[in-house]
C-alpha positions as CSV (number, residue, x, y, z in Angstrom):
1,M,-3.6,37.0,28.2
2,N,-4.1,33.2,28.0
3,A,-2.4,30.0,29.7
4,S,0.6,30.3,27.4
5,G,1.1,34.1,28.7
6,D,-0.1,34.8,24.7
7,L,-2.3,38.1,24.5
8,A,-6.0,37.0,24.2
9,G,-8.5,38.4,21.4
10,P,-7.8,40.0,18.1
11,R,-4.4,40.5,17.1
12,P,-3.4,43.9,15.3
13,D,-2.4,41.3,12.3
14,G,-6.2,40.4,12.0
15,G,-5.7,37.0,13.6
16,R,-6.9,35.1,17.0
17,G,-3.6,33.9,17.7
18,R,-3.7,30.6,17.7
19,R,-0.9,27.8,17.4
20,I,-1.3,24.1,15.6
21,V,1.6,21.8,16.5
22,L,1.7,18.8,14.2
23,W,3.8,16.3,15.9
24,R,5.2,13.4,14.1
25,H,5.2,10.0,16.2
26,G,8.3,7.9,18.5
27,Q,10.4,5.7,16.4
28,T,9.2,2.4,15.4
29,A,10.6,-0.5,14.3
30,W,10.0,-0.5,10.8
31,N,11.6,3.2,10.9
32,L,14.5,1.7,11.5
33,E,14.2,-0.4,8.8
34,R,13.4,2.1,6.9
35,R,10.2,0.3,5.8
36,F,7.4,2.0,4.3
37,Q,4.4,2.1,7.2
38,G,1.6,4.2,5.9
39,T,-1.6,2.6,7.5
40,T,0.4,-0.7,9.0
41,D,0.3,0.0,12.4
42,I,3.0,-0.4,14.1
43,P,4.6,0.2,17.6
44,L,6.9,1.8,18.7
45,T,10.3,0.7,19.8
46,A,11.1,1.4,23.7
47,T,13.1,4.1,22.4
48,G,10.3,5.5,20.5
49,V,9.0,5.3,23.9
50,A,11.1,7.7,25.3
51,Q,11.6,10.3,22.3
52,A,7.4,10.6,23.1
53,R,7.7,11.2,27.0
54,R,11.0,13.6,26.5
55,A,9.2,15.5,23.3
56,A,6.5,15.5,25.9
57,R,7.9,17.0,28.6
58,L,8.7,20.1,26.1
59,L,5.1,20.4,24.8
60,A,3.4,20.2,27.4
61,A,5.3,24.4,28.6
62,L,3.2,25.1,26.0
63,R,0.2,24.3,28.0
64,P,-1.7,23.3,24.6
65,D,-5.7,23.5,24.7
66,A,-6.3,20.8,23.2
67,I,-4.6,17.5,21.7
68,I,-5.5,15.1,19.1
69,A,-4.5,11.8,17.6
70,S,-4.3,9.7,14.3
71,D,-5.7,6.1,15.9
72,L,-2.8,3.9,14.8
73,S,-0.8,3.0,17.8
74,R,2.6,5.0,17.0
75,A,0.5,7.7,17.0
76,A,-2.2,7.3,20.0
77,R,1.1,6.5,22.5
78,T,2.5,9.8,21.9
79,A,0.3,11.5,22.0
80,A,-0.4,9.3,25.5
81,E,3.1,10.8,26.9
82,L,1.8,14.2,26.6
83,S,-1.6,13.6,28.0
84,A,0.1,12.1,31.4
85,L,1.3,15.5,31.5
86,T,-1.6,17.9,30.9
87,G,-4.5,16.0,31.8
88,L,-5.8,16.0,28.4
89,E,-7.6,13.7,26.4
90,A,-6.5,12.6,23.2
91,T,-9.5,12.1,20.8
92,C,-7.8,9.9,17.9
93,Y,-9.5,10.2,13.8
94,E,-8.6,7.2,11.2
95,D,-8.7,10.6,9.2
96,L,-4.8,11.7,11.0
97,R,-3.1,8.3,9.4
98,E,-0.2,8.3,7.2
99,T,-1.3,7.9,3.4
100,Y,-2.1,4.7,2.2
101,A,0.8,3.5,-0.4
102,G,-1.4,-0.2,-1.3
103,V,1.9,-2.5,-2.9
104,W,4.8,-0.3,-1.0
105,Q,3.8,-0.7,2.4
106,G,5.9,-2.6,4.4
107,L,8.7,-2.4,1.2
108,T,12.2,-1.4,2.8
109,H,13.6,2.2,0.4
110,E,15.6,0.0,-1.2
111,E,12.8,-2.4,-2.7
112,I,10.8,0.5,-3.7
113,L,13.4,2.4,-5.5
114,E,14.2,-2.1,-7.2
115,R,10.2,-2.3,-7.8
116,H,8.7,1.0,-8.3
117,R,11.9,3.1,-9.4
118,E,9.6,5.1,-12.0
119,Q,6.4,6.3,-9.9
120,Y,9.1,7.0,-6.9
121,L,10.7,9.4,-9.3
122,A,7.5,10.7,-10.5
123,W,6.9,11.0,-7.0
124,K,10.0,13.0,-6.2
125,R,9.4,15.6,-9.3
126,G,6.4,16.5,-7.3
127,E,4.1,14.8,-10.0
128,P,0.0,13.2,-8.6
129,V,1.2,9.1,-7.9
130,R,-1.2,7.1,-6.0
131,R,2.3,5.0,-4.6
132,G,2.1,1.3,-4.7
133,G,-1.9,2.2,-5.6
134,G,-2.7,3.9,-2.6
135,E,-3.8,7.7,-2.0
136,L,-3.5,10.6,-3.7
137,E,-0.8,13.1,-1.5
138,T,-4.4,15.5,-1.8
139,E,-6.6,12.9,-0.6
140,V,-4.5,12.8,2.4
141,A,-4.8,16.6,3.0
142,D,-8.0,16.2,2.3
143,R,-9.5,13.5,4.8
144,A,-6.6,15.5,8.0
145,A,-6.8,18.8,6.8
146,P,-10.9,19.2,7.9
147,V,-9.9,17.6,10.8
148,V,-7.3,19.7,12.0
149,L,-9.1,22.8,11.4
150,R,-12.2,21.7,13.5
151,A,-10.1,21.0,15.8
152,A,-8.5,24.6,15.9
153,D,-11.3,26.0,15.1
154,K,-12.6,25.0,19.2
155,L,-9.3,26.4,19.8
156,P,-9.4,29.9,22.3
157,D,-8.1,33.2,20.9
158,G,-4.2,33.2,21.2
159,G,-4.9,29.1,22.2
160,T,-2.7,25.3,20.9
161,L,-3.7,22.3,19.1
162,V,-0.9,19.7,19.2
163,V,-2.0,16.7,16.8
164,V,0.4,14.1,16.8
165,S,0.4,12.4,13.1
166,H,2.8,11.0,10.6
167,G,5.5,12.6,8.5
168,G,3.4,12.6,5.4
169,A,0.3,13.4,6.9
170,I,1.3,15.8,8.3
171,R,3.6,17.3,5.7
172,T,0.4,17.1,3.6
173,T,-1.4,19.0,5.8
174,I,1.2,22.4,6.4
175,G,1.3,22.3,2.4
176,R,-2.8,22.9,2.2
177,L,-3.2,25.1,5.2
178,T,-0.1,27.1,4.3
179,G,-1.7,26.9,0.8
180,L,1.7,25.7,-0.7
181,P,1.1,23.8,-4.7
182,P,0.4,20.4,-3.7
183,A,3.7,20.1,-6.4
184,H,5.7,22.0,-3.9
185,W,5.3,20.2,-0.9
186,E,8.0,17.5,-1.0
187,A,10.0,20.8,-0.3
188,L,9.1,20.9,3.7
189,G,11.4,17.9,3.9
190,G,10.9,15.4,6.3
191,L,10.0,15.8,10.3
192,S,12.5,13.2,12.6
193,N,10.6,11.4,15.0
194,C,9.2,13.3,17.4
195,C,10.1,16.5,16.1
196,W,7.2,19.2,14.8
197,S,6.4,21.5,13.0
198,V,4.2,24.7,14.4
199,L,1.8,26.9,12.3
200,G,0.5,30.6,13.4
201,E,-2.5,32.8,12.7
202,G,-2.1,35.9,10.9
203,A,-4.4,38.1,8.7
204,R,-3.8,35.8,5.7
205,G,-3.9,32.3,7.1
206,W,-1.9,30.0,8.5
207,R,1.7,30.2,8.2
208,L,4.8,27.8,9.3
209,L,7.0,29.6,12.3
210,E,9.2,26.1,13.1
211,H,9.3,22.8,11.0
212,N,11.1,19.5,12.6
213,A,12.1,21.2,15.1
214,G,12.0,19.8,19.3
215,T,15.8,18.7,19.2
216,L,19.6,18.6,17.9
217,P,20.0,17.5,14.1
218,A,18.7,14.2,14.2
219,P,18.5,12.1,10.7
220,V,15.1,11.1,9.1
221,L,13.8,8.0,9.3
222,G,11.4,6.8,6.7
223,E,9.8,10.0,6.5
224,D,6.4,9.2,5.2
225,D,5.0,6.7,7.7
């Protein structure tokens, strides 16, 4: 058995029993203002730090084997709370950053609808859209998913990886790893601040076990940042 009490070694279903926990960062001021953050480096609020501290206590109980994070401060600061409890150093990667959204970054939800309504509606319909002239969702998955998979490949059988990132980057990574067509990634919905989703490994690859877990129902603020 591994440290979390799971049976180690190959499973009857053909998987290695590994888990990936994809954890969204804590609250920022731009989340509260419903501003699209994208790759803008916005720090956590005091509430965001408290959220990270609370969630870290829950995630530490999973006895993770490794932690990786976006290098943006809101994600790195969130990861630091789990590092403090587990003694594991969080390795930060630029490729785990949120979607770059060009001129959308810094705009509120209402301003985006007012200035870029057709582009916004096309994105919500599942069409490939460079929001604000930035990245496609598939391009975010192209950079983020391989980082997650490389880290997961280093896990022991039955091991757990915690990935600290952003709402949009997490959704695209889940979509890519589970084989969901990009047009349907929006169906996964957003993550509340400091909530997480869990992927488990089976014979057919990665599957979604939990989504937006970790707290009582809370509003999703700025889901793509």
